[in-house]
A tleap script that builds the chain and sets N, CA, C and O, in Angstrom:
source leaprc.protein.ff14SB
mol = sequence {
  NMET LEU ALA LEU HIE LEU LEU MET ILE ALA
  ALA GLY LEU ALA LEU ILE PHE TRP GLY LEU
  PRO ALA ALA HIE ARG LEU LYS SER PRO LEU
  ASP LYS ALA ALA ALA PHE GLY ILE LEU SER
  GLY VAL VAL ILE ALA LEU LEU GLY VAL LEU
  LEU THR MET ALA PRO ASP PHE PHE LYS CARG
}
set mol.1.N position { -104.178 -23.971 -14.651 }
set mol.1.CA position { -103.328 -23.344 -15.255 }
set mol.1.C position { -102.919 -21.785 -15.007 }
set mol.1.O position { -101.837 -21.262 -15.273 }
set mol.2.N position { -104.029 -21.205 -14.448 }
set mol.2.CA position { -103.978 -19.819 -14.226 }
set mol.2.C position { -102.811 -19.766 -12.867 }
set mol.2.O position { -101.936 -18.912 -12.725 }
set mol.3.N position { -103.059 -20.790 -12.063 }
set mol.3.CA position { -102.202 -20.667 -10.862 }
set mol.3.C position { -100.927 -20.762 -11.275 }
set mol.3.O position { -100.088 -19.971 -10.843 }
set mol.4.N position { -100.676 -21.527 -11.970 }
set mol.4.CA position { -99.041 -21.836 -12.556 }
set mol.4.C position { -98.489 -20.713 -13.247 }
set mol.4.O position { -97.310 -20.408 -13.068 }
set mol.5.N position { -99.319 -19.992 -14.113 }
set mol.5.CA position { -99.014 -18.482 -14.617 }
set mol.5.C position { -98.500 -17.592 -13.450 }
set mol.5.O position { -97.402 -17.036 -13.458 }
set mol.6.N position { -99.464 -17.514 -12.387 }
set mol.6.CA position { -99.361 -16.664 -11.295 }
set mol.6.C position { -98.163 -16.937 -10.643 }
set mol.6.O position { -97.520 -16.004 -10.162 }
set mol.7.N position { -97.749 -18.153 -10.554 }
set mol.7.CA position { -96.578 -18.644 -9.936 }
set mol.7.C position { -95.651 -18.458 -10.842 }
set mol.7.O position { -94.593 -18.328 -10.225 }
set mol.8.N position { -95.471 -18.375 -11.961 }
set mol.8.CA position { -94.517 -17.940 -12.736 }
set mol.8.C position { -94.150 -16.509 -12.410 }
set mol.8.O position { -93.016 -16.140 -12.106 }
set mol.9.N position { -95.144 -15.796 -12.498 }
set mol.9.CA position { -95.077 -14.129 -12.383 }
set mol.9.C position { -94.321 -13.721 -11.193 }
set mol.9.O position { -93.504 -12.801 -11.206 }
set mol.10.N position { -94.646 -14.505 -10.053 }
set mol.10.CA position { -94.154 -14.307 -8.686 }
set mol.10.C position { -92.835 -14.749 -8.509 }
set mol.10.O position { -91.971 -14.134 -7.883 }
set mol.11.N position { -92.665 -16.085 -9.208 }
set mol.11.CA position { -91.088 -16.604 -8.918 }
set mol.11.C position { -90.041 -15.518 -9.872 }
set mol.11.O position { -88.903 -15.177 -9.550 }
set mol.12.N position { -90.704 -15.154 -10.970 }
set mol.12.CA position { -89.840 -14.045 -11.547 }
set mol.12.C position { -89.487 -12.906 -10.939 }
set mol.12.O position { -88.334 -12.475 -10.888 }
set mol.13.N position { -90.500 -12.368 -10.446 }
set mol.13.CA position { -90.263 -11.061 -9.659 }
set mol.13.C position { -89.288 -11.415 -8.280 }
set mol.13.O position { -88.441 -10.664 -7.797 }
set mol.14.N position { -89.618 -12.611 -7.857 }
set mol.14.CA position { -88.469 -12.839 -6.577 }
set mol.14.C position { -87.156 -13.160 -7.172 }
set mol.14.O position { -86.242 -12.864 -6.402 }
set mol.15.N position { -86.756 -13.677 -8.313 }
set mol.15.CA position { -85.569 -13.493 -8.751 }
set mol.15.C position { -85.234 -12.320 -9.020 }
set mol.15.O position { -84.114 -12.013 -8.611 }
set mol.16.N position { -85.896 -11.410 -9.659 }
set mol.16.CA position { -85.418 -9.986 -9.861 }
set mol.16.C position { -85.143 -9.333 -8.590 }
set mol.16.O position { -84.074 -8.739 -8.446 }
set mol.17.N position { -85.885 -9.379 -7.784 }
set mol.17.CA position { -85.955 -8.640 -6.225 }
set mol.17.C position { -84.930 -8.925 -5.603 }
set mol.17.O position { -84.345 -8.071 -4.936 }
set mol.18.N position { -84.376 -10.571 -5.724 }
set mol.18.CA position { -83.135 -10.969 -4.948 }
set mol.18.C position { -81.867 -10.731 -5.910 }
set mol.18.O position { -80.770 -10.693 -5.355 }
set mol.19.N position { -81.917 -10.586 -7.135 }
set mol.19.CA position { -80.692 -10.574 -7.909 }
set mol.19.C position { -80.162 -9.016 -7.964 }
set mol.19.O position { -78.972 -8.712 -7.876 }
set mol.20.N position { -81.264 -8.062 -8.125 }
set mol.20.CA position { -80.709 -6.640 -8.114 }
set mol.20.C position { -79.686 -6.285 -7.027 }
set mol.20.O position { -78.568 -5.992 -7.452 }
set mol.21.N position { -79.870 -6.259 -5.703 }
set mol.21.CA position { -79.141 -5.868 -4.692 }
set mol.21.C position { -77.775 -6.893 -4.683 }
set mol.21.O position { -76.626 -6.601 -4.349 }
set mol.22.N position { -78.309 -8.196 -5.167 }
set mol.22.CA position { -77.007 -9.089 -4.945 }
set mol.22.C position { -76.128 -9.144 -5.946 }
set mol.22.O position { -75.051 -9.734 -5.862 }
set mol.23.N position { -76.587 -8.455 -7.079 }
set mol.23.CA position { -75.370 -8.251 -8.238 }
set mol.23.C position { -74.520 -7.351 -7.797 }
set mol.23.O position { -73.352 -7.435 -8.177 }
set mol.24.N position { -74.929 -6.262 -6.871 }
set mol.24.CA position { -73.833 -5.257 -6.615 }
set mol.24.C position { -73.179 -5.636 -5.165 }
set mol.24.O position { -72.085 -5.156 -4.866 }
set mol.25.N position { -73.785 -6.400 -4.384 }
set mol.25.CA position { -73.053 -6.944 -3.135 }
set mol.25.C position { -72.299 -7.925 -3.156 }
set mol.25.O position { -71.326 -7.964 -2.403 }
set mol.26.N position { -72.614 -9.046 -4.119 }
set mol.26.CA position { -71.710 -10.109 -4.021 }
set mol.26.C position { -70.289 -9.947 -4.987 }
set mol.26.O position { -70.213 -9.189 -5.954 }
set mol.27.N position { -69.186 -10.836 -4.493 }
set mol.27.CA position { -67.882 -10.711 -5.123 }
set mol.27.C position { -67.857 -11.156 -6.517 }
set mol.27.O position { -68.972 -11.344 -7.005 }
set mol.28.N position { -66.814 -11.375 -7.297 }
set mol.28.CA position { -66.796 -11.538 -8.671 }
set mol.28.C position { -67.472 -12.533 -9.581 }
set mol.28.O position { -68.054 -12.266 -10.632 }
set mol.29.N position { -67.276 -13.988 -8.901 }
set mol.29.CA position { -67.856 -15.024 -9.907 }
set mol.29.C position { -69.403 -15.069 -9.351 }
set mol.29.O position { -70.271 -15.653 -10.001 }
set mol.30.N position { -69.640 -14.526 -8.318 }
set mol.30.CA position { -71.354 -15.026 -7.784 }
set mol.30.C position { -72.236 -13.638 -8.357 }
set mol.30.O position { -73.455 -13.651 -8.530 }
set mol.31.N position { -71.464 -12.611 -8.572 }
set mol.31.CA position { -72.401 -11.321 -9.230 }
set mol.31.C position { -72.845 -11.681 -10.579 }
set mol.31.O position { -73.914 -11.250 -11.012 }
set mol.32.N position { -71.996 -12.534 -11.345 }
set mol.32.CA position { -72.461 -12.713 -12.482 }
set mol.32.C position { -73.876 -13.895 -12.666 }
set mol.32.O position { -74.664 -13.999 -13.606 }
set mol.33.N position { -73.793 -14.708 -11.321 }
set mol.33.CA position { -74.978 -15.649 -11.307 }
set mol.33.C position { -76.011 -14.769 -10.918 }
set mol.33.O position { -77.106 -14.989 -11.434 }
set mol.34.N position { -75.917 -13.790 -10.100 }
set mol.34.CA position { -77.080 -12.891 -9.767 }
set mol.34.C position { -77.668 -12.182 -10.724 }
set mol.34.O position { -78.883 -11.991 -10.702 }
set mol.35.N position { -76.745 -11.622 -11.849 }
set mol.35.CA position { -77.132 -11.036 -12.996 }
set mol.35.C position { -78.085 -11.841 -13.732 }
set mol.35.O position { -79.213 -11.485 -14.070 }
set mol.36.N position { -77.434 -13.152 -13.988 }
set mol.36.CA position { -78.127 -14.140 -14.900 }
set mol.36.C position { -79.606 -14.578 -14.014 }
set mol.36.O position { -80.622 -14.894 -14.633 }
set mol.37.N position { -79.562 -14.549 -12.655 }
set mol.37.CA position { -80.839 -14.712 -12.013 }
set mol.37.C position { -81.876 -13.412 -12.382 }
set mol.37.O position { -83.064 -13.665 -12.582 }
set mol.38.N position { -81.469 -12.263 -12.449 }
set mol.38.CA position { -82.177 -11.155 -13.048 }
set mol.38.C position { -82.682 -11.367 -14.254 }
set mol.38.O position { -83.903 -11.237 -14.334 }
set mol.39.N position { -81.972 -11.723 -15.439 }
set mol.39.CA position { -82.300 -11.824 -16.572 }
set mol.39.C position { -83.375 -13.317 -16.770 }
set mol.39.O position { -84.232 -13.415 -17.648 }
set mol.40.N position { -83.107 -14.229 -15.877 }
set mol.40.CA position { -84.080 -15.306 -15.741 }
set mol.40.C position { -85.340 -14.739 -15.261 }
set mol.40.O position { -86.393 -14.861 -15.887 }
set mol.41.N position { -85.238 -14.161 -14.223 }
set mol.41.CA position { -86.524 -13.649 -13.686 }
set mol.41.C position { -87.559 -12.709 -14.444 }
set mol.41.O position { -88.784 -12.810 -14.380 }
set mol.42.N position { -86.759 -11.683 -15.249 }
set mol.42.CA position { -87.392 -11.114 -16.187 }
set mol.42.C position { -88.121 -11.923 -17.323 }
set mol.42.O position { -89.220 -11.558 -17.740 }
set mol.43.N position { -87.503 -12.977 -17.784 }
set mol.43.CA position { -88.108 -13.863 -18.869 }
set mol.43.C position { -89.096 -14.442 -18.413 }
set mol.43.O position { -90.165 -14.416 -19.022 }
set mol.44.N position { -88.943 -15.090 -17.236 }
set mol.44.CA position { -90.046 -15.844 -16.231 }
set mol.44.C position { -91.445 -15.220 -16.166 }
set mol.44.O position { -92.523 -15.724 -16.481 }
set mol.45.N position { -91.106 -13.735 -15.577 }
set mol.45.CA position { -92.238 -13.228 -15.242 }
set mol.45.C position { -92.965 -12.711 -16.688 }
set mol.45.O position { -94.191 -12.730 -16.801 }
set mol.46.N position { -92.258 -12.343 -17.555 }
set mol.46.CA position { -92.854 -11.746 -18.745 }
set mol.46.C position { -93.635 -12.918 -19.520 }
set mol.46.O position { -94.581 -12.777 -20.296 }
set mol.47.N position { -92.994 -14.136 -19.111 }
set mol.47.CA position { -93.689 -15.103 -19.971 }
set mol.47.C position { -94.980 -15.622 -19.264 }
set mol.47.O position { -95.912 -16.116 -19.898 }
set mol.48.N position { -94.972 -15.470 -17.841 }
set mol.48.CA position { -96.125 -15.522 -16.965 }
set mol.48.C position { -97.211 -14.778 -17.252 }
set mol.48.O position { -98.389 -15.133 -17.278 }
set mol.49.N position { -96.675 -13.584 -17.494 }
set mol.49.CA position { -97.673 -12.426 -17.890 }
set mol.49.C position { -98.194 -12.895 -19.466 }
set mol.49.O position { -99.409 -12.898 -19.666 }
set mol.50.N position { -97.495 -13.192 -20.304 }
set mol.50.CA position { -98.148 -13.481 -21.615 }
set mol.50.C position { -98.952 -14.658 -21.335 }
set mol.50.O position { -100.049 -14.619 -21.891 }
set mol.51.N position { -98.749 -15.593 -20.705 }
set mol.51.CA position { -99.510 -16.952 -20.713 }
set mol.51.C position { -100.862 -16.692 -19.820 }
set mol.51.O position { -101.866 -17.393 -19.952 }
set mol.52.N position { -100.768 -15.618 -18.908 }
set mol.52.CA position { -101.695 -15.323 -18.037 }
set mol.52.C position { -102.892 -14.450 -19.064 }
set mol.52.O position { -104.082 -14.759 -18.995 }
set mol.53.N position { -102.523 -13.616 -19.771 }
set mol.53.CA position { -103.275 -12.836 -20.626 }
set mol.53.C position { -103.697 -13.447 -21.979 }
set mol.53.O position { -104.615 -12.872 -22.564 }
set mol.54.N position { -103.145 -14.539 -22.554 }
set mol.54.CA position { -103.414 -15.240 -23.596 }
set mol.54.C position { -102.969 -16.411 -23.585 }
set mol.54.O position { -101.929 -16.733 -24.158 }
set mol.55.N position { -103.786 -17.286 -22.855 }
set mol.55.CA position { -103.415 -19.062 -22.358 }
set mol.55.C position { -102.955 -19.796 -23.484 }
set mol.55.O position { -102.028 -20.605 -23.455 }
set mol.56.N position { -103.815 -19.405 -24.742 }
set mol.56.CA position { -103.534 -20.028 -26.066 }
set mol.56.C position { -102.293 -19.764 -26.901 }
set mol.56.O position { -101.912 -20.369 -27.903 }
set mol.57.N position { -101.866 -18.959 -26.413 }
set mol.57.CA position { -100.674 -18.181 -27.424 }
set mol.57.C position { -99.979 -19.274 -28.204 }
set mol.57.O position { -99.865 -19.246 -29.430 }
set mol.58.N position { -99.481 -20.322 -27.357 }
set mol.58.CA position { -98.378 -21.129 -27.867 }
set mol.58.C position { -99.107 -22.563 -28.765 }
set mol.58.O position { -98.537 -23.378 -29.491 }
set mol.59.N position { -100.526 -22.466 -28.383 }
set mol.59.CA position { -101.055 -23.747 -29.107 }
set mol.59.C position { -101.451 -22.996 -30.634 }
set mol.59.O position { -101.496 -21.817 -30.985 }
set mol.60.N position { -101.690 -24.200 -31.285 }
set mol.60.CA position { -101.913 -24.162 -32.798 }
set mol.60.C position { -103.458 -23.906 -33.150 }
set mol.60.O position { -103.822 -23.845 -34.324 }
savepdb mol mol.pdb
quit
C-alpha cells in the first residue's frame, strides 16, 4: 500500500505542476479545467501524505 500512497503523492504533484502554468496559458473554458486539476492535485497529494504517515487513519 505504501507504493500506492507514494503514487498518489506523485500524481497530485504532477497535476499541480501541469495546472499552474496551464491555468494562465489556456483560453476561457479550458483554464477552469486546469484550475480544477490544481485543486484535485492538492487534494490527492494531501491524501497521499496523510495515508503515508498514518496508514490506518480511515480504519476503525
